[in-house]
Each structure stands twice: as C-alpha cells, then as structure tokens.
C-alpha positions as CSV (number, residue, x, y, z in Angstrom):
1,X,-63.6,-16.8,90.7
2,X,-66.1,-14.5,89.6
3,X,-66.0,-10.6,91.5
4,X,-68.9,-9.6,93.9
5,X,-71.2,-7.7,91.7
6,X,-70.9,-4.4,94.0
7,X,-67.2,-4.4,93.2
8,X,-67.6,-4.7,89.6
9,X,-70.6,-1.8,89.6
10,X,-67.6,0.1,91.6
11,X,-65.0,-0.3,89.2
12,X,-67.3,0.6,86.6
13,X,-68.4,3.9,88.5
14,X,-64.6,4.8,88.8
15,X,-64.0,4.1,85.2
16,X,-66.8,6.3,83.5
17,X,-66.3,9.2,86.5
18,X,-62.7,9.4,85.2
19,X,-63.5,9.0,81.5
20,X,-65.8,12.1,81.9
21,X,-63.0,14.1,83.3
22,X,-64.5,14.5,86.6
23,X,-62.8,16.8,89.2
24,X,-60.4,14.3,91.2
25,X,-61.1,13.3,94.4
26,X,-59.7,15.2,97.5
27,X,-56.1,13.8,98.7
28,X,-57.0,13.1,102.3
29,X,-54.4,13.4,105.1
30,X,-52.5,10.6,106.3
31,X,-53.2,10.1,110.0
32,X,-50.9,11.1,112.6
33,X,-50.6,10.1,115.9
34,X,-49.8,12.9,119.0
35,X,-46.9,10.9,119.9
36,X,-45.3,11.6,116.5
37,X,-46.9,14.8,116.2
38,X,-45.2,16.0,119.6
39,X,-41.8,14.1,118.2
40,X,-42.1,16.5,115.5
41,X,-42.6,19.4,117.6
42,X,-39.2,18.8,119.2
43,X,-37.3,17.7,115.7
44,X,-38.3,21.5,114.6
45,X,-38.2,23.7,117.4
46,X,-36.2,27.0,117.3
47,X,-36.6,27.5,120.8
48,X,-33.2,29.2,121.4
49,X,-31.9,29.7,117.9
50,X,-31.8,33.3,118.0
51,X,-31.3,33.7,122.3
52,X,-33.7,32.6,124.9
53,X,-35.4,36.0,125.0
54,X,-35.9,36.2,121.2
55,X,-39.5,37.3,120.3
56,X,-39.2,37.3,116.7
57,X,-38.9,33.9,115.3
58,X,-38.5,33.3,111.9
59,X,-38.3,37.0,111.0
60,X,-35.0,36.9,111.7
61,X,-34.3,35.0,108.8
62,X,-35.2,38.3,106.8
63,X,-31.9,40.0,106.6
64,X,-30.8,43.6,104.7
65,X,-29.3,41.3,101.9
66,X,-32.7,39.6,101.5
67,X,-34.9,42.4,101.1
68,X,-32.7,44.4,99.2
69,X,-32.6,41.3,96.5
70,X,-36.6,41.3,97.1
71,X,-36.2,44.5,95.6
72,X,-34.2,43.8,92.9
73,X,-37.3,41.4,91.6
74,X,-39.3,44.4,91.1
75,X,-39.4,45.1,87.0
76,X,-42.5,46.4,85.8
77,X,-43.9,48.2,88.8
78,X,-47.2,46.1,89.3
79,X,-48.4,45.9,92.7
80,X,-51.2,43.3,93.6
81,X,-53.1,42.9,96.4
82,X,-53.4,39.4,98.2
83,X,-56.1,40.4,100.8
84,X,-60.0,40.1,100.5
85,X,-62.1,43.4,101.2
86,X,-63.0,42.8,105.1
87,X,-66.4,40.5,105.5
88,X,-69.2,42.5,106.8
89,X,-72.2,39.6,106.1
90,X,-72.6,36.7,108.5
91,X,-72.2,33.3,106.8
92,X,-71.2,29.7,107.7
93,X,-67.2,31.1,107.3
94,X,-67.6,34.4,108.9
95,X,-69.3,33.7,112.6
96,X,-67.6,37.6,113.2
97,X,-68.6,39.9,110.7
98,X,-66.3,43.2,110.3
99,X,-68.5,45.8,111.8
100,X,-68.2,49.5,110.3
101,X,-70.1,52.6,111.7
102,X,-69.8,55.6,109.5
103,X,-70.3,59.1,111.2
104,X,-71.1,62.4,109.7
105,X,-70.3,65.4,111.9
106,X,-69.4,69.3,111.2
107,X,-66.1,70.9,112.0
108,X,-66.9,74.4,112.3
109,X,-67.9,75.0,108.5
110,X,-66.7,71.8,107.0
111,X,-68.2,68.5,106.6
112,X,-66.4,65.5,107.6
113,X,-67.0,61.9,107.6
114,X,-65.4,59.1,109.8
115,X,-65.6,55.5,111.1
116,X,-65.7,53.0,113.7
117,X,-64.2,49.7,113.1
118,X,-64.4,46.4,114.9
119,X,-63.2,43.1,113.9
120,X,-62.3,39.6,115.4
121,X,-60.2,38.7,112.6
122,X,-58.8,35.1,113.5
123,X,-61.0,32.4,111.8
124,X,-61.7,31.7,108.2
125,X,-63.2,35.2,106.6
126,X,-60.6,37.7,107.4
127,X,-57.2,38.0,105.8
128,X,-55.0,38.4,108.7
129,X,-51.6,37.2,110.0
130,X,-51.1,35.0,113.2
131,X,-48.9,36.3,115.5
132,X,-46.5,34.2,117.4
133,X,-48.8,34.5,120.9
134,X,-51.7,32.9,119.2
135,X,-51.4,29.1,119.3
136,X,-49.0,27.5,122.3
137,X,-47.9,23.8,122.9
138,X,-48.3,22.4,126.1
139,X,-48.4,25.5,127.6
140,X,-45.8,27.4,126.2
141,X,-45.7,29.6,123.5
142,X,-42.3,30.0,120.6
143,X,-39.3,30.1,123.0
144,X,-40.9,28.5,125.7
145,X,-42.7,32.1,126.8
146,X,-45.9,31.1,129.1
147,X,-49.1,30.6,128.0
148,X,-50.6,32.3,131.1
149,X,-48.3,35.6,130.2
150,X,-51.2,36.1,127.4
151,X,-53.6,38.3,129.4
152,X,-56.7,39.8,128.8
153,X,-55.2,43.5,128.2
154,X,-52.1,41.6,126.1
155,X,-49.6,39.0,125.6
156,X,-46.4,40.0,127.8
157,X,-44.2,38.5,125.3
158,X,-44.0,38.1,121.4
159,X,-47.2,40.6,120.9
160,X,-47.6,41.6,117.0
161,X,-45.8,45.1,118.1
162,X,-42.6,43.1,117.5
163,X,-43.6,42.9,113.8
164,X,-43.3,46.6,113.3
165,X,-40.6,46.8,110.7
166,X,-42.8,44.7,108.5
167,X,-42.5,42.1,106.2
168,X,-40.1,42.8,103.3
169,X,-38.4,39.8,101.3
170,X,-39.1,37.5,98.5
171,X,-42.2,36.1,98.2
172,X,-43.1,32.7,96.2
173,X,-46.3,31.7,95.3
174,X,-47.0,28.1,94.7
175,X,-49.9,27.7,93.0
176,X,-51.5,24.3,93.2
177,X,-54.5,24.0,90.8
178,X,-51.9,25.4,87.9
179,X,-49.5,22.2,89.0
180,X,-52.3,19.7,88.8
181,X,-54.4,21.2,85.6
182,X,-57.1,22.1,87.6
183,X,-59.5,25.1,88.8
184,X,-59.2,24.2,92.6
185,X,-58.3,21.7,95.0
186,X,-61.5,19.3,96.2
187,X,-61.8,20.5,99.6
188,X,-59.8,18.4,101.9
189,X,-56.9,17.9,99.6
190,X,-53.7,17.7,102.0
191,X,-50.6,19.1,100.2
192,X,-47.3,17.4,101.1
193,X,-43.8,18.3,101.3
194,X,-43.8,16.1,98.2
195,X,-46.3,18.5,96.1
196,X,-44.2,21.4,96.8
197,X,-41.1,20.0,95.5
198,X,-43.1,18.7,92.1
199,X,-43.7,22.7,91.9
200,X,-40.4,23.5,92.4
201,X,-39.3,20.9,89.5
202,X,-42.0,22.3,86.9
203,X,-40.8,25.7,87.6
204,X,-37.2,25.9,88.5
205,X,-37.9,28.3,91.5
206,X,-36.3,26.8,94.9
207,X,-37.9,27.9,98.1
208,X,-35.2,29.5,100.6
209,X,-33.9,30.9,103.6
210,X,-36.2,34.1,104.5
211,X,-38.5,33.5,101.9
212,X,-42.7,33.8,102.2
213,X,-44.1,31.1,100.9
214,X,-47.9,31.5,99.8
215,X,-49.6,28.4,98.7
216,X,-52.8,28.6,96.3
217,X,-55.6,25.9,96.9
218,X,-58.1,28.0,94.3
219,X,-60.3,28.0,97.5
220,X,-62.0,31.0,96.1
221,X,-62.6,29.7,92.9
222,X,-64.5,26.7,94.5
223,X,-66.8,29.2,97.2
224,X,-67.5,30.7,93.4
225,X,-68.3,27.4,91.3
226,X,-69.5,24.7,94.3
227,X,-72.5,25.1,96.8
228,X,-71.5,26.9,100.0
229,X,-69.7,24.6,102.9
230,X,-68.4,24.9,106.2
231,X,-64.5,25.1,105.7
232,X,-64.0,23.8,109.3
233,X,-65.2,20.5,108.0
234,X,-63.5,20.4,104.9
235,X,-60.5,22.6,103.6
236,X,-57.8,22.2,101.3
237,X,-54.2,23.0,102.7
238,X,-50.9,21.7,104.1
239,X,-50.2,18.3,106.0
240,X,-48.8,18.9,109.4
241,X,-45.7,17.3,108.0
242,X,-44.9,19.9,106.0
243,X,-43.6,21.8,109.3
244,X,-40.6,19.7,108.6
245,X,-40.0,20.8,105.2
246,X,-40.6,24.7,106.3
247,X,-37.9,24.1,108.9
248,X,-35.2,22.7,106.3
249,X,-35.8,25.5,104.1
250,X,-35.8,28.1,106.7
251,X,-39.2,29.9,105.4
252,X,-40.0,32.9,107.2
253,X,-43.6,33.0,106.6
254,X,-46.2,30.9,105.2
255,X,-49.6,31.8,103.8
256,X,-52.7,30.3,101.8
257,X,-56.1,31.6,100.6
258,X,-57.3,28.8,103.2
259,X,-56.2,28.5,107.1
260,X,-53.0,26.7,106.0
261,X,-54.0,23.9,107.7
262,X,-55.8,20.7,105.6
263,X,-59.1,20.0,107.0
264,X,-59.6,17.3,108.5
265,X,-56.2,17.3,109.7
266,X,-55.6,13.6,110.0
267,X,-53.7,14.7,113.4
268,X,-55.0,13.0,115.9
269,X,-57.4,15.5,118.4
270,X,-56.1,18.6,116.5
271,X,-57.9,20.9,114.2
272,X,-55.0,23.1,113.7
273,X,-51.9,21.5,113.8
274,X,-49.9,22.9,111.4
275,X,-50.4,25.9,113.4
276,X,-49.1,24.5,116.4
277,X,-46.0,23.4,114.7
278,X,-45.4,26.7,112.9
279,X,-46.1,29.1,115.4
280,X,-45.2,27.5,118.8
281,X,-42.0,25.4,117.3
282,X,-40.4,27.3,114.8
283,X,-41.8,30.7,115.6
284,X,-42.9,31.5,112.0
285,X,-46.2,33.7,111.7
286,X,-48.9,32.7,109.3
287,X,-50.8,34.8,107.0
288,X,-54.7,33.0,106.7
289,X,-57.5,33.6,103.9
290,X,-55.7,35.6,101.7
291,X,-56.6,36.2,98.0
292,X,-54.1,35.2,95.8
293,X,-56.3,34.6,92.3
294,X,-55.4,38.1,91.2
295,X,-51.3,37.2,91.8
296,X,-51.7,33.9,90.4
297,X,-53.0,35.2,87.0
298,X,-50.0,38.3,87.4
299,X,-47.6,35.1,88.1
300,X,-49.0,32.9,85.2
301,X,-48.9,36.1,82.5
302,X,-45.7,36.8,83.4
303,X,-44.0,33.1,84.0
304,X,-42.7,34.5,87.2
305,X,-43.6,32.8,90.3
306,X,-41.1,34.9,92.4
307,X,-41.8,39.2,93.5
308,X,-41.0,41.5,96.3
309,X,-43.2,40.7,99.1
310,X,-44.3,43.6,101.3
311,X,-46.8,43.6,104.4
312,X,-47.0,45.1,107.5
313,X,-49.5,44.7,110.9
314,X,-51.2,46.9,113.1
315,X,-48.8,47.8,116.1
316,X,-50.6,46.5,118.5
317,X,-49.2,46.2,122.2
318,X,-49.2,42.6,123.3
319,X,-51.7,41.2,120.3
320,X,-51.6,38.1,118.8
321,X,-52.1,39.0,115.2
322,X,-53.7,41.7,112.8
323,X,-55.7,42.1,109.8
324,X,-53.4,43.3,107.0
325,X,-52.9,44.3,103.2
326,X,-50.3,42.4,101.8
327,X,-49.2,43.2,98.6
328,X,-47.0,41.2,95.7
329,X,-45.0,43.9,93.8
330,X,-43.5,42.6,90.0
C-alpha cells in the first residue's frame, strides 16, 4: 500500500535535515507522574542520616580527607571563575536586575567611594547557591524541618550561614556539548543518568562521594547564537530521575550553567522537580546559572575534567541561599 503523501514529505524533510547537519532535536523529558515523583522522594531521602538535627545535608560528605585530596589536584596554579558578572539589565530571564548605587564622599581630606548593593538572586540570571530552606516537599524542608519555620526575618533552620566553612572539594565538569560533538544542547534537552555514565565512559572519570558535579549544557553559547528566548519555557538540564543517581553516587553539590532542571520538566504539575528532590530530599545545595565556558576550555586544553573547587556563600543568618563566585583551580 502506498504511504500517505504527508508521511513521505515528513520522511524526506527529516533525511534532508540530517544530511545538512542541522542541530539535533532536543531529547525531551520523559513524563513522570506525581505518584512516581513522591516515590522517588522516599527512595532518596537523607532525612536522619546524619542525625535528626542535622542542617548540613550532603556537605557532611566533604570530609577533611576529601578536601586534602582536592588540594592535591592543583598542579598549574590556574584559577578559573565559574560565575557570571551580576546582571544589571532587565531582560526576559532577569526580572530582578542587580542594583548597584555608587556614592562619592570625603573622609577628612581623603576622597573615597562606596557602594550599595541589592539583589534578588533566585531565578535565571544570577550565579548563586540554593540553600536547603529554598524548596520544601509537602510542608517539610530537608530533615523534616517545617516550611513555616521560614519567616520574613529568615529561616529558623537550615539557613545559609551553616555553610560558613565554604565548599572545598573535588569539582567534576561534565561537558555535555563536548560529549555530543555540538556547540550547545538544544533548549529543552533532558540529561539523564545514562548521559552522565556515557561521559564517565569516555573520560575515565567516575563521579563519587563528596564531589561537586558541574553539568555544562552550553547555555551561554546558545544565548549568543540563537534569538533570545524565555528560559522558563525551554531550557536544557537534568531530568528529575537524575536525583536517584546523585543519591547512589553520594554527590555533595550539583551545579549547572542553567537552573539544573530541564524545562519543561516532564513531571506532572512541577516546574523544578529536581530542585525539590535534591534540596528537600537529599539535603544537597544547588548551584544555578554558572558560567562554565571558561572552565570547559581549561579542562579541554589539559584533558583534565577534575579540579579543586572552592565556593563560599555570604554568611546571612536564615538565608535561603546566596550569590557567589565559585572557583575551579587546576
């Protein structure tokens, strides 16, 4: 029987597109029900693992031995910033621009300058760390602390000041565009645990306990080469199921040049399901909106995908997170 004309046209267009070397179609997030999501939350939960009053979560995995091992990765003494400049311009992905007011004054006979800063950093524009009282699950933050404990003057438990010792450990860069031989992942592309394991197989590096896992999607290359788009509608990132893999590997912190979650997420009714699983279930801080382009170039040049990672948030009592400028030191 002869195939319908529209099917022949579709097949012809697909073959023509592939032959022309066009950008690959985004690997969309597989659909997940809320029931399955809730089951994952129970499966990965770290509640009580380090005691019922624990407020550090997976940062407990960064031991003194882990820090010393990370320091031994420094061979060249080259430091690379993983942060964006704070964005002062309003755009579709920056509804809350960084506010900076400089003032000039005199101190006796001396001329001095000062600043006033204001920033609402959660979102899609500013490099920041999400602390544990940022996302709750069914009225509970990590370790069962009540959502109502977060008040206007700060969270009573899990505040970002608990991270005052900073994050010093091995950083591992997973460069997904490099793995796939493209400049960037198409918006909406979902990264899975199979993708992470394919990267491990190619590089010979295995992600392990206490690591900071940084996943590059090539977001900023995409921004430079494509027409601007609203990131909340389509963004490359990790599928919610990656949380199970993070639990199995005992990763300490996850970060990305996007907001870590793929968008659309595929999970029924949830925009940021990975955030909820990781922050509330695992007790794992998240690094959002990093600039991983420079560290990717440094890693490719050296053929070294691991380095010493150093990151320190502001010590804000009861804060839900903080802007920061993390460093990769080779």
